[in-house]
N, C-alpha and C positions, 0 to 999 in steps of 0.2 A: 537414461532413466530405465529402471527395471519395469517388467511387465506387471503392472499393479493388479490386473485381472487375475493372472495366474497365481501371484503371491496371495491374493485374497482367497482364491479357491483352496490353495494349499493350507492356508492358515485356518480356515473354517470348514474344511472337508465337505465342500458343497456337492460333490458327486457321491450320493448315498444310495443305499438299497441293496439288501441281501436277502436271500431266502432264509427260512427258518433253520435250514441245515448249515447255513454259513456260506453257501456257494453264491458267487456273484450273479446278480441278475441285471437286467437293463437298468442303469442308474437313473435316479431322479435328478435332473439338472435344474438347480435353482438359479433364476436369472440374477446376473450381477450388472449393476449400472455403474458406468465409469465416466468421470468428468475431470476436467482440468481447469485451473485458474492461474493466470500469470501473476508475477509480481508487478509492481508499478513504481514509477518515479514521479514525484512532483518536482518539476524543474523550477517553477516559480509559484509563490502563493501559499506554501505550506505553513507559513506563520501568520496567515490572515485571519479574518473572522471565521470562527469555526463553522457556523451555519450559513453565512451569507457571502462567503468569499469566492473569489475567482482562483482558478488553478490552471497552470500550464503543465500538462502531465503526459505520460505515455505508459502503456503496459510494456513489459520487456520479456525477452525470450528465456526466462526461467520460470518454473511453474510448480504448483502443487497438483498432484493427481490423487483423486479419491475414488474409492470403490465402495459400494453398499449393496447389501442383499438382505432379504427377509429371513427371520428365524421362525420357528414354530412355537416358541414360548414368548414371554414378555421381557426377556433380558436384552440389554444393549451392550455390545462388545466393541471396543475400540482397539485398533492395532496401529502403532506408529512404526512403519517399516524401517526408516532410517535409524531410529533409536532402539528397535527391537523390544519395545515396551508395550504393555497391554494394560487397559483399564476396563472397568465394567460398571454398569448401572442398570436401571430398569426404566421402562416407559413412564412409570408413575413418579419417578424421582429425577427428572431431567432439570437440574439446576446447577448453578455454579458451586463447585467445591474446590477449595484451594489445593487440596492434595491431588486432584485430577490433572492439574497443570495443563498440558497440551490438549487433553481430551475436552477441556471446556470449550475449545473453539469449534468442536464438531457438534456440540449440543444445540446451538441456536438453529441449526438445520432441522433437527427433530422438533424443537419447540415451535418452529414456524408452521410446520404441517399439522402439528397437533392443534394449533390455534385455528387453522383453516378447516379443521374437522375431518381430516383425512383418516380413514381407518388404517391402522397399522398394528402389526404384531411386533415382535422384537426385531432388532436390526443388528447387522454386523457391519462395521466400518473399518476400512484400511486406508491409510494415506502415506504418500511419500512425496519428496520434492527436492528441488535444488535451488530454492530461493535463499540467498544468503540471509542469515539471521542477524538481528540487532543492528541493521544499517538502513532503516527507514524505507523498506520496500514492501511493507504491508503483508508480510508472510502470514500472519495470523488471520487477516481478513481473507486472504487467498484460500486458506484452509477452510474457513467458514463457507465461502462461496462455492468452492469445489464440492464440498459435502452436500450443500443445499441443492446444487444443480443436479448432482448424481441422484439425490433422493427425489427431486422433482421428476426426473426422467423415469425412475423406477415406478413411481406412483402415477405417472402419466397425468400430472396436474397441469392445466392450462392457466398461465398467469403471465402478463407481460413483464418485461425485464425491469421497467421503472417501478411498478408496484412490488415486484419481487425484491428489488433492492431496498425500497422503503420499509417493507415489512421485516426483512431480515435485519436491517439496521435497528428497528424498533425492538425486536426480540432480543438482539444483542444488548442493547442499552438496559432493558428490563432485567436481563439475567446478570449482567456485570455491574449494574449500577453506575454506568458511565455515560457520557455524552460523546457520540461519535460523529465524524463528518461524513456526509453522504458522498463526498468526493472520492474516497477510496473505493466505495462500492461501484460508483459510476465509471471510474477509470478502468476497473477490472472487468466490468460487464459490458462496456460499449467500445472498447479499444479496437483499433484496426491496424494490421501490420503496416509498418513504415509510415505511421502517422502520429502526429502530436494531437493532444486533446485540449481544447479550451473548455474547461468545466465551470459552469455557473451554478454553484451549489444552492443559491437562493432560488433560482428559477428551475433547477433540476434539468438543465439543458447541457448538451455536449456538442461542440463543433469540431469536426475533423479537419486537420491541416496536414497536407502531404509533407513529409519530411524531405528537406533538401540535402540531407546528410548521408547519401548513399555510399560515399567513399570514406565515411567517418565511423568511428566506434564510440560508444559511451563507456568510459573507463571509470569504474567505481573503486574508490580507495577507502578501506576501513582503517582509520587512524590507530585503532586499538588504544586510544586514550581512555583511561577509566572515567566513567561518568557517575559521579556521586552527587546526590541531591538534585538530580535533574527535574524530577516531578515537581518539587517545590518551586524551583525557578520558573518552570513553564507555567505553573499555576499563577505565580505572581504577575507574569507578563500578560496572561489572559485577563487577569483582574484589571491591569492597567488599560488594556484595550477596551474593555467594557466601560470603565470609568471615563476614558477619553471620549468614547462615542456619546456617553450620557452628557458630558459637558458640551461637546460640539453641537449636540442636538437641541440645546436650550433655545437657540434661535431658529432651528429647523426641525421641529418635532417629527418623529417617525423616520428620520433620515438614517441611512446606512453609510458606511465609510465610502462606498462607491459614489455617493452623492457629493463628495467633497473633492476639491482640486488641491494640488500642492500649495497654491497661493493662499488657500483658506487656512492652512496651518501656520503660515507666516502671520496672517492677520490675528490668529488666535494665540499668538505668542504670549501675550500678557494674561490670558484667561486660563491657561492650562499649566499645571505644575510641570516643571522641566522634564522630569522622567516620563510622565504621561505624554507630554508633547512629543518626545523622541519616539516612543513606541507608536503613537498614533501617526506620526509623520511617515514612519516606515510602512505602515499599512496602506496609507493613501498613495504613497509613491509606488508601492509594489503593484497596486491595481493598475496604475498607468504604465508601469513597466510591462505588465502582462499584455496589455493591449498593444503596446509598441513592439513587443517580441512577436506576437502573432502577425503583425503587419510585416515585420522583417522576414519572417519565415515565408510568408506568401510572396514576397518580392525576391526571395532567395538572396537576401542581403545578409550574408553570414558575418561580416565584420560588425554590422550594427547589432545583430543578435548577440554576438560575443560580448560587446560592450555592455549591453543590457544585463546579461548574466553576471558579469563582473561587478557592475554597480549594485546589483541585488545583494551580492555577498558583502560588499562594503557596507551596505545599509544594515544587514544582519549583524555585522561586526560593530558598527559605530552607533547605530540608533536602537536596534533591538537588543544588542549586547548579549548575543548567545554564542559567539565564536570563541576561539582560544588560539594561542600561538601556533600549536601544531596544525590546526585546520587552516589557519591563515597561511602558513608556510606551504602547505600542499597546493592551495589555490595560486599562490604567488609563483611557484615553480611552473605551473601550467601556463600562466600568463606569459612567461618568458619564452615559450615555445611558439614560433611562428607556424601556424597550422592548427593551433588549438582554437576551437570555436566556442569557448566559454567554460568556466569552472566555478563551482560554488559549493558551499556546504549543503547538506540535505538532512532533513529530520529535525529533531528537537534541539540539537546543538550541544554545546559544552563537551565537545569531543565528537564521537560518532564518525561520520563519513563525508566524503565529497564525491561529486561526479565531475568528469571532464569530458567534453565532446572534442574528439581529436582525430586527425587523419590516421587511418589504420597503420601506415608506415611509420608514424611518429610515436605510436604507443610505447614502443620499447625504449625510446629516448627518455620519455617521462618516467618509466619504471626504473631506469638506470639511476635516476637522481635520488631514488629512495634510500640508497646506501647512506647518503648524507643525512637524510631524515632520521634514520635509525641511530646514526652516530651522535646527532645533536640531541635528540629527544629520548632515545632509549626504547622506543616502541617499534615493533616490527610490523609494517603495514601489510595489508592483504588486498589483492587486486581481483576484480571481476570485470570481464568485458561482456557487454550486453548490447542489444539493439531493439528498437520498437517492434512489438509483436501484437498478435490479435487477442480478441477477448476470450473470456471464460466460455466454455462450451461443454455440453455432454458429448463425449467422443463415441460411445457405443453402449449398447445393452446386450451383454453376452448371455446366450442361453446354453 
């Protein structure tokens, strides 16, 4: 990763000060706050209840770095190092603008501290990162969190991480007009190196589970399958989930999916439309898979953990119906390798990516099989190797 602090100083010429004759004098050094936020993977639960679900997650060792400094005017400047692009706004006009694209993900950080009543002049932001794009690793949320933590450090605001995550999520939703899961914020802000996270988004709680995979790597594969109409399909499934819970709750008012057992879905066979029953069954069974997976991790029972992960993928394929032949092929090839400890699609589906937990020495064997994938499907896959990493943090305040 480049030195984001030095790039930021170079971009905004933060060492200033000359005499009236033009001769250099002792420069005025403007403080630069730097923070970083990791990407994250949801191993299980990413198709559950948006606000009330369980997730088995981890942060991973690729990240976004953000730098911020004060200006003397009310302008706001944004610089995306990797893209070499710049955007600008003003403190009085911090809102979503389609043409601002990536800069929109830096704006919630500013809006948050405006809502908190923090006095600010203009701001300079820079960010760079190595989180792979468009493969369900929450890169946009990482941008948002890195910028917010850098600004919190610069302004020296005291706020606990849970309140911080809640407020940042709320600001994002108001600005973008969307509903977000708190799980992404919690995963990025509470992670610990070499640990999995059991996230209860309803209770806003996180349990750390030591990873037993010290000799393994997490291999991500971008299938490069074009994803058309994904938003509509995802929306339809969310509607099915809500309708299913509504019907199931007739006899159990106020219930959530976690309050049902797989046997309840069999009993409800006649009262639920078939499609809604399939979607709801996936949600209920996934909750139990998450609890079983945590137990397997704590026992270091890698074989059981692998079976749980594979069964989750089968459920996404057969009940939730968001997989595709290319993704199924990638998972199947991983299953054939003795020494793989689970493989599954990740994200919204209909293409996208998979993760495979595999022994380090076997990663190349799996990659070698991708020549056949390209020959069969015509798409060139892309690989990333990651491992569980620590949480977002302010790294330093440079003077």
